[in-house]
BABA-81532 format. One record per residue (C-alpha): x, y negated, z negated; residue in three letters. Coordinates in steps of 0.25 Angstrom, whole numbers, plus 2048, in hexadecimal, padded with zeros to 3 digits. Layout:
<atoms>
XYZALA/...
</atoms>
This chain:
<atoms>
64B3CB35FMET/6453D7366PRO/6483D6375ALA/63D3D237FTHR/63C3D538ELEU/6363CA397ALA/6353C73A6ALA/63D3BB3ACTHR/6393B23B7ALA/6423B83C3ASP/63D3BA3D1GLY/6493C23D6SER/6493CD3CCALA/6413D43C1ALA/6453CC3B5PRO/6463D23A7LEU/64A3C939BALA/64E3CF38EPHE/64F3C7381ALA/6523CA373GLY/6593D636DSER/6583E2376LEU/65B3ED36CASP/6563FC36CALA/6483F8367ALA/6463ED371ALA/64B3F637CTHR/641401379ALA/6363F6379ARG/63A3F0386LEU/63F3FC38ETRP/631400393PRO/62D3F1398GLU/63B3F039EALA/6393FD3A6MET/62B3F83AAARG/6303EB3B0ARG/63B3F23B8MET/6323FA3C0GLN/6353F73CFGLY/63F3EC3CCVAL/64B3EC3D5ARG/6523DF3CFALA/6533DB3C1LEU/6563CF3B9THR/65A3D13AALEU/65A3C53A2ASP/6613C7394LEU/6633B9390ALA/65A3BA384GLY/6603C737FLEU/6663C6371THR/6693D536EGLY/66C3E2376LEU/66F3F0372ASP/6723FD37ATHR/66340037CALA/6603F2382GLY/66D3F338BALA/668400390VAL/65A3F9394LEU/6613EE39BLEU/66A3F73A3LEU/65F4003A6ARG/6573F53ACLEU/6633F13B4GLU/6653FF3B9ARG/6564003BDMET/6573F33C5ALA/65E3F23D2GLY/6643E43CFGLU/6653DE3C2THR/6683D03BEALA/66D3CD3B0TRP/6693BF3A9ARG/66E3BA39CGLY/6773C639BLEU/67B3C838CPRO/6893C6388THR/6923CA37CGLY/68C3D6374PRO/6803D837DLEU/6883D8389GLN/6913E3382ALA/6853EC37FVAL/6803EB38DLEU/68E3EE393ASP/6903FA38AARG/68340038DTHR/6853FE39CARG/69240539BGLN/68C410393ALA/68141239DLEU/68B4123A9ALA/69341D3A3ALA/69342A3AAPRO/68C4363A4ALA/69544039FPRO/69844B3A9ALA/6934593A5GLU/69D4633A2ALA/6A046C3AEPRO/69A47A3ADARG/6A54843AALEU/6A54913B2PRO/6A149E3ABPRO/6B04A23A9LEU/6B34953A3ALA/6A749539ALEU/6AB4A3395LEU/6B949E392GLY/6B349138BGLN/6AB49A382THR/6B64A337FTHR/6BF49837BVAL/6B4492372ARG/6B24A036BARG/6C14A1369GLY/6C1493363GLN/6B549735AASP/6BC4A3355MET/6C949B352LEU/6C149234BGLY/6BB49D342GLN/6C94A233FVAL/6CE49433CALA/6C2492333PHE/6C54A032CLEU/6D349B32AGLY/6CE48E323GLU/6C549631AALA/6D049F316VAL/6DA494313VAL/6CF48D30BALA/6CC49A304GLY/6DB49B300MET/6DB48D2FBGLY/6CF4902F3THR/6D649C2ECLEU/6E14932E8ARG/6D74882E3ARG/6CB4902DFPRO/6C44832D9TRP/6C247F2E8ARG/6B84892EALEU/6AA4842E7ARG/6A34902DFLEU/6964882DFGLY/6954882EEGLU/6994972EEVAL/68E49B2E5LEU/6844922EDARG/68849A2FAHIS/6874A72F3LEU/6794A42EEASP/67549F2FCGLU/67B4AA304ALA/67A4B52FAGLY/66E4B52F0LEU/6654AE2FAARG/6674B9304ALA/6654C52FBPHE/6564C52FEGLY/6584C530DLEU/6644CF30CTHR/65B4D9304LEU/6504D830DLEU/6584DB319LEU/6604E6313GLY/6534ED30FVAL/64E4EC31DLEU/65B4F0323ILE/65B4FD31BGLY/64D50031EVAL/64F4FE32DILE/65C50632DLEU/655511325ALA/64951232EPHE/65151133BGLN/65B51C336SER/64F525332SER/64A527340ILE/65752E346PRO/65A535339MET/64C53B338ARG/64F542345ARG/65A54A33FPHE/65454B331GLY/66054232CALA/657537325GLU/65F53A318ILE/66B53331FPHE/664526321ILE/66A520314PRO/678524319ASN/67651C326LEU/66F510320VAL/67950F314GLY/68650F31DILE/67F505327SER/67C4FC31CLEU/6884FC314LEU/6924FC31FARG/68B4F332AGLU/67D4EE328LEU/67E4E931AGLY/6894DF31CPRO/6854DC32ALEU/6774D8327MET/67B4D031AALA/6854C9323ALA/67A4C532DVAL/6714C0322ILE/67D4B831CLEU/6804B232AALA/6724AE32DGLY/66F4A831FARG/67D4A331ATHR/6864A2326GLY/67B49832CSER/67A49131FALA/68948F31EPHE/68948932CALA/67D48032AALA/68347A31DGLU/691478323LEU/68B473330GLY/683469329THR/68F464321MET/69646232EVAL/68B45A335VAL/68A451328ASN/699450329GLU/69B45531BGLU/6A645F31FILE/6AE453325ASP/6AC44C318ALA/6B2457310LEU/6BE457319ARG/6C0448317ILE/6BF44B308MET/6CA455309GLY/6C1461306ILE/6C346E30FASP/6B5472314PRO/6B9480315VAL/6BD481307ALA/6B2479302TRP/6A647E30ALEU/6AA48B312VAL/6B1493307LEU/6A54942FDPRO/69C498309ARG/6A64A330DLEU/6A84A82FFLEU/6994A92FDALA/6974B030AALA/6A24BA307ILE/69D4BD2F9LEU/68E4BE2FDVAL/68F4C7309MET/6934D4302PRO/6874D22F8VAL/67D4D0303LEU/6834DC30AALA/6824E52FELEU/6734E02FCLEU/6704E330BMET/6764F1308ASP/66E4F42FCLEU/6614EE302ALA/6634F730EGLY/665503306LEU/6595002FEVAL/6514FF30BGLY/65650C310MET/653513303ALA/64550E305GLY/644514313VAL/64A52130EMET/640522303ALA/63552030DSER/63B52C315LEU/63A535309GLY/649534304PHE/64B5312F5PRO/6545262F0PRO/65E5312EBVAL/6615372F8SER/6635292FEVAL/66D5252F3VAL/6745332F6ASN/675530305GLN/67A522302LEU/6855272F9ARG/68A531303ARG/68A52830FALA/69051B309ILE/69B517300GLY/6A150B2F9LEU/6AA508305HIS/69E50630EASP/6984FC304LEU/6A64F5302LEU/6A84F5311GLY/69B4EE314GLY/69D4E4309LEU/6AA4E030EPHE/6A44DE31CLYS/69A4D6315ALA/6A44CD30FALA/6AB4CB31CVAL/69E4C8323PHE/69B4BD318GLY/6A94B731BLEU/6A64B632ASER/6984B1328ILE/69D4A631FGLY/6A84A2328LEU/69F4A1335VAL/69549932EGLY/69E48F327CYS/6A648D334ARG/69948B33CALA/695481332GLY/6A2479332LEU/6A3479341SER/695474343ALA/69346834CGLY/68D45A349ARG/68045B351GLY/67245E34DPRO/67446C351ARG/68146F34AALA/67B47533DVAL/67247E345GLY/67D48334EASP/686485342ALA/67C48E33BALA/679496348THR/68849834BMET/68A49D33CALA/67F4A733DVAL/6834AC34BVAL/6924AC348GLY/6904B233BGLY/6884BE340ILE/6924C034CVAL/69E4C0342SER/6984CA339ILE/6954D4344VAL/6A34D234AMET/6A94D533CLEU/69F4E133AASP/6A54E7347GLY/6B34E5342VAL/6B04EB335PHE/6A94F733BSER/6B64FA344ILE/6BF4F7338LEU/6B750132FPHE/6B650B339PHE/6C550B33BARG/6C850B32CLEU/6BE51732BGLY/6B5510322TRP/
</atoms>
């Protein structure tokens, strides 16, 4: 029976009588009337003799009325389960609010940030170790590697990115050629534009731009997929069944990223050279002269060095994306935060690796 609210005959205090079941629906219906009757009331009498049911919402209403009145008299106070609900609600409302964490001084904040960054780097190294161990186990048991998943990720990360890679490659080649022609024209050295563009593309810009594309498209997709599985507790289910998530989910993605990156870098290089050749043709240089300049300026070692860098970039992007997905939280923003972390972390990692390779190649005389 839904709860009802009525006035009782009492000359000493404002009387309120509740009857029936005071659940959430009844509380929402009776709350405005109860608040209206409490205006200007200093003393209150609560008659609960007819109360047959009570939940937390109803207990909150009763305790709110008690707090609003300076003096409250209880009649027909419920016993048993109803009294227990009222007592638990009273204790919960009386609990002090959690104290805010003290604000750390600037030096302590710097130390806290440093420790967190260090822990994150250690986590990356540990995840790399888990991937290496899983990979070695797969070499001993090749049937554990899901080739169907590898092919699916190759299609998503590679074939579906060809159009964007070709477009950006042509645009990069055109931009580099036009920007290089401005200073070269002052010295009458426009014929050396293919040398500059060819070396830049094969050594640096080709692998770097292809890695940025992979980080934006595929790294975020890896993090979003694995993060969704974490939120849905599918990763926990795999562990309970005795299946290693790294071997089952991470290795196919890492292998696909490593294999697809050199192909994307090669496409970026070829498209950039085509764009540069078009600019050179507009400047009056035939394709033969462009090809001759490229043959003199670049060699096979430039191409192989760039493709090796691209493969390492793919490994880094795959590791960062998969770890960001597996370390996602449980809240509603977990998947979005994981995707953002994958993109940002992937781009930062490839730039740092590119700097390391630049110093290494310079020291080796490549």
